[in-house]
Every structure is written in C-alpha cells, then in structure tokens.
TIDREN-358297 format. One record per residue (C-alpha): residue number from 0; x, y, z; residue in one letter; chain. Coordinates in nm, 4 decimals. Layout:
residues N
+-----+----------+----------+----------+--------+--------+
| num |       c1 |       c2 |       c3 | residu | chaine |
+-----+----------+----------+----------+--------+--------+
| NUM |        X |        Y |        Z |      A |      A |
...
+-----+----------+----------+----------+--------+--------+
***
This chain:
residues 307
+-----+----------+----------+----------+--------+--------+
| num |       c1 |       c2 |       c3 | residu | chaine |
+-----+----------+----------+----------+--------+--------+
|   0 |   0.7506 |   0.9200 |   2.0548 |      M |      A |
|   1 |   0.8111 |   0.6166 |   2.2731 |      Q |      A |
|   2 |   0.9613 |   0.2976 |   2.1062 |      L |      A |
|   3 |   0.7631 |  -0.0211 |   2.1398 |      L |      A |
|   4 |   0.9675 |  -0.3249 |   2.1296 |      P |      A |
|   5 |   0.8447 |  -0.6627 |   2.1172 |      G |      A |
|   6 |   0.5216 |  -0.5318 |   1.9522 |      R |      A |
|   7 |   0.3683 |  -0.7981 |   1.6855 |      A |      A |
|   8 |   0.3456 |  -0.5823 |   1.3578 |      I |      A |
|   9 |   0.0549 |  -0.6078 |   1.1094 |      T |      A |
|  10 |   0.1984 |  -0.6158 |   0.7580 |      G |      A |
|  11 |   0.0147 |  -0.5562 |   0.4455 |      M |      A |
|  12 |   0.1927 |  -0.5421 |   0.1152 |      S |      A |
|  13 |   0.1046 |  -0.3601 |  -0.1771 |      A |      A |
|  14 |   0.1251 |  -0.6298 |  -0.4759 |      I |      A |
|  15 |   0.3074 |  -0.5284 |  -0.8057 |      L |      A |
|  16 |   0.1226 |  -0.6353 |  -1.1144 |      L |      A |
|  17 |   0.3992 |  -0.7686 |  -1.3350 |      P |      A |
|  18 |   0.3653 |  -0.7369 |  -1.6839 |      H |      A |
|  19 |   0.5123 |  -0.9268 |  -1.9973 |      L |      A |
|  20 |   0.4876 |  -0.6142 |  -2.2200 |      D |      A |
|  21 |   0.3176 |  -0.2668 |  -2.1931 |      S |      A |
|  22 |  -0.0227 |  -0.4339 |  -2.2785 |      A |      A |
|  23 |   0.0065 |  -0.7824 |  -2.1299 |      T |      A |
|  24 |  -0.0305 |  -0.8699 |  -1.7581 |      V |      A |
|  25 |   0.1900 |  -1.1634 |  -1.6514 |      D |      A |
|  26 |  -0.0854 |  -1.3542 |  -1.4501 |      W |      A |
|  27 |   0.1347 |  -1.6281 |  -1.3815 |      V |      A |
|  28 |   0.3768 |  -1.4209 |  -1.1869 |      S |      A |
|  29 |   0.1114 |  -1.2125 |  -1.0281 |      L |      A |
|  30 |  -0.0433 |  -1.5490 |  -0.8789 |      D |      A |
|  31 |   0.3091 |  -1.6607 |  -0.7456 |      A |      A |
|  32 |   0.3539 |  -1.3160 |  -0.5783 |      H |      A |
|  33 |   0.0384 |  -1.3016 |  -0.4042 |      I |      A |
|  34 |   0.0909 |  -1.6725 |  -0.2732 |      A |      A |
|  35 |   0.4249 |  -1.5981 |  -0.1674 |      R |      A |
|  36 |   0.3275 |  -1.2580 |   0.0077 |      T |      A |
|  37 |   0.0548 |  -1.4413 |   0.1757 |      H |      A |
|  38 |   0.2577 |  -1.7466 |   0.2774 |      E |      A |
|  39 |   0.5195 |  -1.5010 |   0.4358 |      A |      A |
|  40 |   0.2548 |  -1.3729 |   0.6831 |      G |      A |
|  41 |   0.1725 |  -1.0578 |   0.5184 |      L |      A |
|  42 |  -0.1693 |  -0.9464 |   0.3969 |      T |      A |
|  43 |  -0.1752 |  -0.9007 |   0.0150 |      P |      A |
|  44 |  -0.3120 |  -0.5752 |  -0.0983 |      A |      A |
|  45 |  -0.4205 |  -0.5627 |  -0.4712 |      V |      A |
|  46 |  -0.5515 |  -0.3161 |  -0.6920 |      N |      A |
|  47 |  -0.3663 |  -0.0321 |  -0.5081 |      M |      A |
|  48 |  -0.1148 |   0.2290 |  -0.6575 |      D |      A |
|  49 |   0.1810 |  -0.0361 |  -0.6693 |      T |      A |
|  50 |  -0.0660 |  -0.2510 |  -0.8919 |      G |      A |
|  51 |  -0.1457 |   0.0329 |  -1.1328 |      Y |      A |
|  52 |  -0.4933 |   0.0336 |  -1.0449 |      V |      A |
|  53 |  -0.5403 |   0.3919 |  -1.2058 |      Q |      A |
|  54 |  -0.4113 |   0.2394 |  -1.5364 |      L |      A |
|  55 |  -0.6415 |  -0.0853 |  -1.5541 |      L |      A |
|  56 |  -0.9746 |  -0.1419 |  -1.7011 |      D |      A |
|  57 |  -1.2439 |  -0.2866 |  -1.5207 |      T |      A |
|  58 |  -1.2069 |  -0.6286 |  -1.6362 |      D |      A |
|  59 |  -0.8642 |  -0.6409 |  -1.5537 |      T |      A |
|  60 |  -0.9305 |  -0.4955 |  -1.1965 |      R |      A |
|  61 |  -1.1963 |  -0.7665 |  -1.1501 |      A |      A |
|  62 |  -0.9664 |  -1.0417 |  -1.2631 |      Q |      A |
|  63 |  -0.7060 |  -0.9501 |  -0.9991 |      V |      A |
|  64 |  -0.9749 |  -0.9478 |  -0.7236 |      L |      A |
|  65 |  -1.0764 |  -1.3206 |  -0.8497 |      D |      A |
|  66 |  -0.7140 |  -1.4196 |  -0.8370 |      R |      A |
|  67 |  -0.6225 |  -1.2630 |  -0.4834 |      A |      A |
|  68 |  -0.9487 |  -1.4249 |  -0.3650 |      S |      A |
|  69 |  -0.8724 |  -1.7864 |  -0.5180 |      A |      A |
|  70 |  -0.5151 |  -1.7639 |  -0.3422 |      I |      A |
|  71 |  -0.5642 |  -1.5864 |  -0.0148 |      A |      A |
|  72 |  -0.9182 |  -1.6591 |   0.0633 |      G |      A |
|  73 |  -1.0619 |  -1.3550 |   0.2708 |      S |      A |
|  74 |  -0.7109 |  -1.2259 |   0.4010 |      D |      A |
|  75 |  -0.6697 |  -0.9605 |   0.1327 |      F |      A |
|  76 |  -0.7350 |  -0.6051 |   0.1049 |      V |      A |
|  77 |  -0.7787 |  -0.4094 |  -0.2163 |      A |      A |
|  78 |  -0.8269 |  -0.0615 |  -0.3538 |      G |      A |
|  79 |  -1.1847 |   0.0549 |  -0.4235 |      A |      A |
|  80 |  -1.1011 |   0.2957 |  -0.6864 |      F |      A |
|  81 |  -1.3085 |   0.5482 |  -0.8769 |      V |      A |
|  82 |  -1.2016 |   0.6820 |  -1.2155 |      A |      A |
|  83 |  -1.2935 |   1.0557 |  -1.2428 |      D |      A |
|  84 |  -1.2068 |   1.3675 |  -1.3865 |      E |      A |
|  85 |  -1.0637 |   1.6900 |  -1.1923 |      P |      A |
|  86 |  -1.3573 |   1.9099 |  -1.0475 |      K |      A |
|  87 |  -1.5830 |   1.5685 |  -1.0372 |      A |      A |
|  88 |  -1.8416 |   1.5637 |  -0.7666 |      A |      A |
|  89 |  -1.7969 |   1.2696 |  -0.4953 |      F |      A |
|  90 |  -1.9768 |   0.9536 |  -0.6523 |      D |      A |
|  91 |  -2.0952 |   0.7496 |  -0.3668 |      L |      A |
|  92 |  -2.2569 |   0.4936 |  -0.5972 |      D |      A |
|  93 |  -1.9649 |   0.4351 |  -0.7572 |      A |      A |
|  94 |  -1.7384 |   0.3904 |  -0.4462 |      Y |      A |
|  95 |  -2.0282 |   0.1511 |  -0.3315 |      R |      A |
|  96 |  -1.9976 |  -0.0576 |  -0.6608 |      R |      A |
|  97 |  -1.6095 |  -0.0457 |  -0.6145 |      A |      A |
|  98 |  -1.6368 |  -0.1589 |  -0.2606 |      A |      A |
|  99 |  -1.8954 |  -0.4261 |  -0.3219 |      D |      A |
| 100 |  -1.6589 |  -0.5913 |  -0.5857 |      E |      A |
| 101 |  -1.4184 |  -0.6321 |  -0.3191 |      I |      A |
| 102 |  -1.6461 |  -0.7533 |  -0.0379 |      T |      A |
| 103 |  -1.8344 |  -0.9963 |  -0.2485 |      L |      A |
| 104 |  -1.4934 |  -1.1899 |  -0.2876 |      R |      A |
| 105 |  -1.4109 |  -1.1668 |   0.0737 |      G |      A |
| 106 |  -1.1775 |  -0.8767 |   0.0558 |      G |      A |
| 107 |  -1.1724 |  -0.5670 |   0.2860 |      L |      A |
| 108 |  -1.1924 |  -0.2438 |   0.0630 |      P |      A |
| 109 |  -0.9436 |   0.0334 |   0.0822 |      V |      A |
| 110 |  -1.0979 |   0.3680 |   0.0045 |      I |      A |
| 111 |  -0.8704 |   0.4905 |  -0.2848 |      F |      A |
| 112 |  -0.8532 |   0.8260 |  -0.3537 |      P |      A |
| 113 |  -1.0171 |   1.0129 |  -0.6422 |      S |      A |
| 114 |  -1.0702 |   1.3890 |  -0.7757 |      H |      A |
| 115 |  -1.4184 |   1.3709 |  -0.6223 |      G |      A |
| 116 |  -1.3503 |   1.2265 |  -0.2969 |      L |      A |
| 117 |  -1.0193 |   1.4714 |  -0.2261 |      N |      A |
| 118 |  -1.0846 |   1.7847 |  -0.4066 |      N |      A |
| 119 |  -1.3648 |   1.9564 |  -0.2109 |      H |      A |
| 120 |  -1.1965 |   2.0224 |   0.1139 |      G |      A |
| 121 |  -1.1453 |   1.8303 |   0.4382 |      D |      A |
| 122 |  -1.4866 |   1.8614 |   0.5582 |      A |      A |
| 123 |  -1.6242 |   1.7156 |   0.2297 |      A |      A |
| 124 |  -1.3587 |   1.4332 |   0.2487 |      W |      A |
| 125 |  -1.4779 |   1.3382 |   0.6040 |      L |      A |
| 126 |  -1.8510 |   1.3603 |   0.4928 |      D |      A |
| 127 |  -1.7911 |   1.1330 |   0.2081 |      A |      A |
| 128 |  -1.6390 |   0.8773 |   0.4364 |      H |      A |
| 129 |  -1.9274 |   0.8931 |   0.6671 |      G |      A |
| 130 |  -2.1554 |   0.8217 |   0.3665 |      Q |      A |
| 131 |  -1.9476 |   0.5258 |   0.2659 |      I |      A |
| 132 |  -1.9493 |   0.4057 |   0.6395 |      A |      A |
| 133 |  -2.3418 |   0.3551 |   0.6065 |      T |      A |
| 134 |  -2.2881 |   0.0887 |   0.3239 |      H |      A |
| 135 |  -1.9777 |  -0.1009 |   0.4576 |      L |      A |
| 136 |  -1.9389 |  -0.2818 |   0.7942 |      D |      A |
| 137 |  -1.5586 |  -0.2571 |   0.7572 |      R |      A |
| 138 |  -1.3053 |  -0.0408 |   0.5611 |      F |      A |
| 139 |  -0.9608 |   0.1093 |   0.5446 |      I |      A |
| 140 |  -0.8994 |   0.4817 |   0.4750 |      G |      A |
| 141 |  -0.6367 |   0.6343 |   0.2844 |      F |      A |
| 142 |  -0.4478 |   0.9406 |   0.2788 |      E |      A |
| 143 |  -0.2245 |   0.9710 |  -0.0371 |      L |      A |
| 144 |   0.0128 |   1.2527 |  -0.0973 |      G |      A |
| 145 |   0.0320 |   1.4386 |  -0.4311 |      P |      A |
| 146 |   0.3587 |   1.3181 |  -0.5049 |      M |      A |
| 147 |   0.2051 |   0.9755 |  -0.5760 |      F |      A |
| 148 |  -0.1219 |   1.0943 |  -0.7646 |      V |      A |
| 149 |  -0.2123 |   1.4572 |  -0.8534 |      P |      A |
| 150 |  -0.5559 |   1.4160 |  -0.6756 |      Y |      A |
| 151 |  -0.3624 |   1.2951 |  -0.3320 |      G |      A |
| 152 |  -0.4707 |   1.4605 |  -0.0137 |      R |      A |
| 153 |  -0.3285 |   1.4619 |   0.3333 |      I |      A |
| 154 |  -0.5836 |   1.5832 |   0.5838 |      V |      A |
| 155 |  -0.5754 |   1.8023 |   0.9062 |      S |      A |
| 156 |  -0.5218 |   1.6487 |   1.2300 |      L |      A |
| 157 |  -0.8782 |   1.7148 |   1.3383 |      D |      A |
| 158 |  -1.0268 |   1.5810 |   1.0006 |      T |      A |
| 159 |  -0.8357 |   1.2454 |   1.1023 |      Y |      A |
| 160 |  -1.0077 |   1.2595 |   1.4347 |      R |      A |
| 161 |  -1.3357 |   1.2334 |   1.2646 |      G |      A |
| 162 |  -1.2138 |   0.9261 |   1.0494 |      L |      A |
| 163 |  -1.1331 |   0.7556 |   1.4040 |      L |      A |
| 164 |  -1.4790 |   0.8269 |   1.5366 |      E |      A |
| 165 |  -1.6452 |   0.6083 |   1.2449 |      L |      A |
| 166 |  -1.6485 |   0.2563 |   1.4051 |      P |      A |
| 167 |  -1.6780 |   0.0920 |   1.0409 |      Q |      A |
| 168 |  -1.3144 |   0.2488 |   0.9608 |      C |      A |
| 169 |  -1.0858 |   0.0163 |   1.1147 |      I |      A |
| 170 |  -0.7586 |   0.1971 |   0.9923 |      G |      A |
| 171 |  -0.6118 |   0.4176 |   0.7521 |      A |      A |
| 172 |  -0.3083 |   0.4113 |   0.5268 |      K |      A |
| 173 |  -0.0967 |   0.7351 |   0.5785 |      H |      A |
| 174 |   0.1137 |   0.8168 |   0.2685 |      S |      A |
| 175 |   0.2535 |   1.1551 |   0.3418 |      S |      A |
| 176 |   0.6385 |   1.0546 |   0.3696 |      L |      A |
| 177 |   0.6390 |   1.2694 |   0.6669 |      N |      A |
| 178 |   0.7461 |   1.1476 |   1.0187 |      R |      A |
| 179 |   0.5863 |   1.4184 |   1.2277 |      E |      A |
| 180 |   0.2445 |   1.3926 |   1.0530 |      L |      A |
| 181 |   0.2391 |   1.0231 |   1.1111 |      E |      A |
| 182 |   0.3614 |   1.0646 |   1.4826 |      W |      A |
| 183 |   0.0790 |   1.3090 |   1.5389 |      D |      A |
| 184 |  -0.1862 |   1.0357 |   1.4150 |      R |      A |
| 185 |  -0.0271 |   0.7630 |   1.6225 |      L |      A |
| 186 |  -0.0600 |   1.0165 |   1.9410 |      A |      A |
| 187 |  -0.4238 |   1.0753 |   1.8521 |      L |      A |
| 188 |  -0.5232 |   0.7026 |   1.7739 |      R |      A |
| 189 |  -0.3556 |   0.6141 |   2.1125 |      N |      A |
| 190 |  -0.5672 |   0.8841 |   2.2965 |      E |      A |
| 191 |  -0.9077 |   0.8046 |   2.0946 |      V |      A |
| 192 |  -0.9009 |   0.4790 |   1.9589 |      R |      A |
| 193 |  -0.6166 |   0.2293 |   2.0438 |      P |      A |
| 194 |  -0.7557 |  -0.0470 |   1.8189 |      D |      A |
| 195 |  -0.7188 |   0.1638 |   1.5223 |      F |      A |
| 196 |  -0.4433 |   0.0677 |   1.2651 |      L |      A |
| 197 |  -0.2209 |   0.3423 |   1.1624 |      V |      A |
| 198 |  -0.0946 |   0.1819 |   0.8376 |      L |      A |
| 199 |   0.2166 |   0.3743 |   0.7414 |      T |      A |
| 200 |   0.2817 |   0.4069 |   0.3817 |      G |      A |
| 201 |   0.6071 |   0.5935 |   0.4293 |      N |      A |
| 202 |   0.8417 |   0.3949 |   0.2043 |      D |      A |
| 203 |   1.1369 |   0.6485 |   0.3396 |      L |      A |
| 204 |   1.0658 |   0.5782 |   0.7040 |      A |      A |
| 205 |   0.9761 |   0.2041 |   0.7270 |      I |      A |
| 206 |   1.1117 |   0.2200 |   1.0872 |      D |      A |
| 207 |   0.7688 |   0.3833 |   1.1932 |      M |      A |
| 208 |   0.6659 |   0.0174 |   1.2960 |      V |      A |
| 209 |   0.8959 |   0.0784 |   1.6058 |      M |      A |
| 210 |   0.6571 |   0.3490 |   1.7292 |      Y |      A |
| 211 |   0.3200 |   0.1749 |   1.6837 |      G |      A |
| 212 |   0.2545 |   0.1960 |   1.3054 |      S |      A |
| 213 |   0.1613 |  -0.0973 |   1.1156 |      D |      A |
| 214 |   0.2184 |  -0.0910 |   0.7567 |      Y |      A |
| 215 |   0.0615 |  -0.1056 |   0.4010 |      L |      A |
| 216 |   0.3824 |  -0.0512 |   0.1891 |      L |      A |
| 217 |   0.4671 |  -0.0702 |  -0.1895 |      G |      A |
| 218 |   0.8294 |  -0.0985 |  -0.0764 |      L |      A |
| 219 |   0.7435 |  -0.4393 |   0.0881 |      S |      A |
| 220 |   0.6574 |  -0.5971 |  -0.2611 |      T |      A |
| 221 |   1.0353 |  -0.5999 |  -0.3535 |      F |      A |
| 222 |   1.0866 |  -0.8435 |  -0.0801 |      A |      A |
| 223 |   0.7982 |  -0.9804 |   0.1418 |      P |      A |
| 224 |   1.0043 |  -1.2476 |   0.2696 |      D |      A |
| 225 |   1.2568 |  -0.9960 |   0.4167 |      Q |      A |
| 226 |   0.9928 |  -0.7785 |   0.5452 |      F |      A |
| 227 |   0.8222 |  -1.0603 |   0.7366 |      A |      A |
| 228 |   1.1764 |  -1.1571 |   0.8839 |      E |      A |
| 229 |   1.2205 |  -0.8057 |   0.9997 |      R |      A |
| 230 |   0.8878 |  -0.7956 |   1.1659 |      D |      A |
| 231 |   0.9604 |  -1.1346 |   1.3337 |      R |      A |
| 232 |   1.3018 |  -0.9886 |   1.4597 |      L |      A |
| 233 |   1.1241 |  -0.7023 |   1.6194 |      W |      A |
| 234 |   0.8552 |  -0.8949 |   1.7733 |      A |      A |
| 235 |   1.1269 |  -1.1232 |   1.9478 |      E |      A |
| 236 |   1.3257 |  -0.8337 |   2.0566 |      G |      A |
| 237 |   1.6346 |  -0.9384 |   1.8370 |      D |      A |
| 238 |   1.8742 |  -0.6444 |   1.7418 |      P |      A |
| 239 |   1.9317 |  -0.7980 |   1.4124 |      G |      A |
| 240 |   1.5884 |  -0.6116 |   1.2999 |      F |      A |
| 241 |   1.8002 |  -0.2948 |   1.2800 |      H |      A |
| 242 |   2.0478 |  -0.4134 |   1.0460 |      Q |      A |
| 243 |   1.8013 |  -0.5735 |   0.8006 |      L |      A |
| 244 |   1.5519 |  -0.2617 |   0.8493 |      N |      A |
| 245 |   1.8621 |  -0.0420 |   0.7315 |      D |      A |
| 246 |   1.9245 |  -0.2450 |   0.4254 |      I |      A |
| 247 |   1.5477 |  -0.2297 |   0.3375 |      L |      A |
| 248 |   1.5378 |   0.1498 |   0.3887 |      Q |      A |
| 249 |   1.8427 |   0.1887 |   0.1672 |      Y |      A |
| 250 |   1.6081 |   0.0031 |  -0.1079 |      L |      A |
| 251 |   1.3294 |   0.2496 |  -0.0017 |      G |      A |
| 252 |   1.5327 |   0.5563 |  -0.0554 |      H |      A |
| 253 |   1.6734 |   0.4563 |  -0.3788 |      F |      A |
| 254 |   1.3625 |   0.3295 |  -0.5444 |      T |      A |
| 255 |   1.1330 |   0.5875 |  -0.4151 |      F |      A |
| 256 |   1.3130 |   0.9046 |  -0.5204 |      R |      A |
| 257 |   1.1680 |   1.1283 |  -0.7687 |      P |      A |
| 258 |   0.9602 |   1.0720 |  -0.9848 |      P |      A |
| 259 |   0.8054 |   0.8580 |  -0.6943 |      V |      A |
| 260 |   0.5606 |   0.6707 |  -0.9347 |      P |      A |
| 261 |   0.8628 |   0.5117 |  -1.0980 |      A |      A |
| 262 |   0.9237 |   0.2915 |  -0.7795 |      Y |      A |
| 263 |   0.6908 |   0.0358 |  -0.9731 |      R |      A |
| 264 |   0.9557 |   0.0139 |  -1.2512 |      H |      A |
| 265 |   1.2190 |  -0.0385 |  -1.0038 |      S |      A |
| 266 |   0.9890 |  -0.3201 |  -0.8349 |      A |      A |
| 267 |   0.9623 |  -0.4830 |  -1.1690 |      A |      A |
| 268 |   1.3310 |  -0.4891 |  -1.2249 |      M |      A |
| 269 |   1.3981 |  -0.6331 |  -0.8857 |      F |      A |
| 270 |   1.1362 |  -0.8987 |  -0.9053 |      L |      A |
| 271 |   1.2712 |  -1.0004 |  -1.2545 |      E |      A |
| 272 |   1.6210 |  -1.0110 |  -1.1038 |      M |      A |
| 273 |   1.4945 |  -1.2462 |  -0.8308 |      R |      A |
| 274 |   1.3341 |  -1.4705 |  -1.0685 |      G |      A |
| 275 |   0.9766 |  -1.3648 |  -0.9564 |      W |      A |
| 276 |   0.8779 |  -1.2071 |  -1.2851 |      A |      A |
| 277 |   0.9256 |  -1.2718 |  -1.6396 |      N |      A |
| 278 |   0.9878 |  -0.9178 |  -1.7444 |      S |      A |
| 279 |   1.0840 |  -0.5588 |  -1.6097 |      E |      A |
| 280 |   0.7738 |  -0.4309 |  -1.8376 |      A |      A |
| 281 |   0.5264 |  -0.1813 |  -1.6986 |      V |      A |
| 282 |   0.2048 |  -0.0649 |  -1.8493 |      P |      A |
| 283 |   0.1752 |   0.1913 |  -2.1084 |      R |      A |
| 284 |   0.1774 |   0.5276 |  -1.9204 |      G |      A |
| 285 |   0.3873 |   0.4245 |  -1.6348 |      A |      A |
| 286 |   0.7058 |   0.6154 |  -1.5482 |      P |      A |
| 287 |   1.0438 |   0.4237 |  -1.6008 |      T |      A |
| 288 |   1.3945 |   0.4032 |  -1.4247 |      R |      A |
| 289 |   1.7070 |   0.4025 |  -1.6440 |      P |      A |
| 290 |   1.8824 |   0.0623 |  -1.6867 |      D |      A |
| 291 |   2.1621 |   0.1789 |  -1.4810 |      S |      A |
| 292 |   1.9659 |   0.1315 |  -1.1792 |      D |      A |
| 293 |   2.0096 |  -0.2415 |  -1.1995 |      R |      A |
| 294 |   2.3742 |  -0.2338 |  -1.0768 |      E |      A |
| 295 |   2.2561 |  -0.0692 |  -0.7499 |      I |      A |
| 296 |   1.9671 |  -0.2772 |  -0.7043 |      L |      A |
| 297 |   2.1747 |  -0.6073 |  -0.7447 |      R |      A |
| 298 |   2.4132 |  -0.4730 |  -0.4880 |      D |      A |
| 299 |   2.1311 |  -0.4236 |  -0.2532 |      I |      A |
| 300 |   1.9902 |  -0.7637 |  -0.3383 |      G |      A |
| 301 |   2.3155 |  -0.9270 |  -0.2329 |      E |      A |
| 302 |   2.3162 |  -0.7304 |   0.0956 |      R |      A |
| 303 |   1.9878 |  -0.8802 |   0.1564 |      L |      A |
| 304 |   2.1154 |  -1.2279 |   0.0487 |      G |      A |
| 305 |   1.8282 |  -1.2649 |  -0.2145 |      V |      A |
| 306 |   2.0567 |  -1.2150 |  -0.5220 |      L |      A |
+-----+----------+----------+----------+--------+--------+
***
C-alpha cells in the first residue's frame, strides 16, 4: 500500500466518560475533555464504546449528547446505540430513534453494533444499513470486532462494497485490529468512492493514517493534544511524526492488550494522572487494570512530555 505523505488527516476521538465512582459520572471532567478535544482540532465522538454506551441508561446517554452539542455545536459524532439481546431481530424503529436523538442536536450518527444488526449474516447487515439510509441524510457505519463486544461483526469485502454504494453513508469505522483487512478497504475505497472515509479503529496500528485511513480511535482520548500534533507533523512532512507516533503506538499496545475493553480503565488512570479527571473510577460492570499499570503509564506520559 502506497504511503501518502503530506495528507491532511481527519481525526475523530472517542471520548472517555469519566466517573467519580462506579455509579456517578464526572460531568465536569467530561465537559472539559470534550472541549479540549474539540479545541485540539479533533471531532469529539461521544456515546461510543470508549464512553461506555452499552452500560448507560437512556437519560445519561441523552445528557452526554446535550453536553457535546453545547460544547462542540454540530461538530461531533455519536453512537446510535440499540440495546437488545442475543437472537433479537433488527429493530429499524429503535435505530431511527437513536439516530434522531443525535441529529436533532446537530451531531452525526455512528451506527453502533447490536445483536439484531450483526447476528443475521452479511446480507442482512447490508440490508439493515440500506433501511437506515432511507431515514438519514448522513451517517457513519461501524465494523467492530468481537474482541471489543460479543456482538461485533467484521463483514466481507463484497459486503463492504455494498456499504460504499449507499450515498448517505459517508464513511465507516473499521475496528478489526487487522492491517490487511483495512488495506483491502482502502484499496476498494480508492477504486469505488474516493471521498468515503475509512476511519481506522485499529489502536494497535495507528500509522494506518499514512496509507489513507482517517481515524475514529479510543486511544486518542488519552492524549488528543498529542494526536493533533502528530497529525500536523504528517501534513507538514515533518519526520518528527514518526517519533511521536511510535510513543503513542507504545501506549496503544500497552493499554489495548487483552482484555481489550479494559483500555477504558487505562484511559481513566491516564486522565487522572494528567489532572484531566478526578478519579480513575469506571462504571459498574466495566473491566479494570491492575494498579501496577500506573508505573508504565507514567513512563509513557513522561516520554510524551505530558507528565
């Protein structure tokens, strides 16, 4: 795959939802983190996996949307999430309601996976997105691997081609953690629809932006300032990109090790260490990391110059 030096990178950063304890959201820290992400030049992405969307009640999800809209205006994206059970049918009306909650506040919906959307085969997955497209002018698709959620799905390349043929779908987040699958998507995008955003969700290979991917990452919530600087260096052809990218990638490999969903606790630790959160608490039901991680996180923070 050819490198594309000097390319302007579109960066979207999935916002961690900080907590004061296992049942209490740290709203002050959330507001500040949305603001700093937006001010850095990245698009805040709320109610994503990084924001514990699967663990939130309806009122909390709505309050997150209200705050994102108040801070970032229409420059935010958000997960259109539908809670269901294994073997559930695809619920178009539920997805419409979830997407409308976002668009009414000026945001762009990301079609978040569910059992009903993902567990009935590739053809049904594509048909569901076609139905969603009849209701929305613009949305972002989302392939999420099962290492993140049990109802994750990575579709075939032929099915992905069908997604590119939906004009309402302006891009798709790809979270397989597999370079080859993403390179295949980039090649297809370049052939079929060059304006389509391949948004890497590969926190283990954040240099995919060198090949034409943009990003919607959870890792960037640790350091949106450093990701924005990295992106600037790439656009300017500055070789300092590689050194900064290497340190950020080290952070990604450490914090996204199995069990992968525990990266959110790593992020909470790191934000607290940076003075950007009041606690490292995570909501009840979220996996955690050992306290011994702090020493390594501090070393990485010092290498980045943020601790």
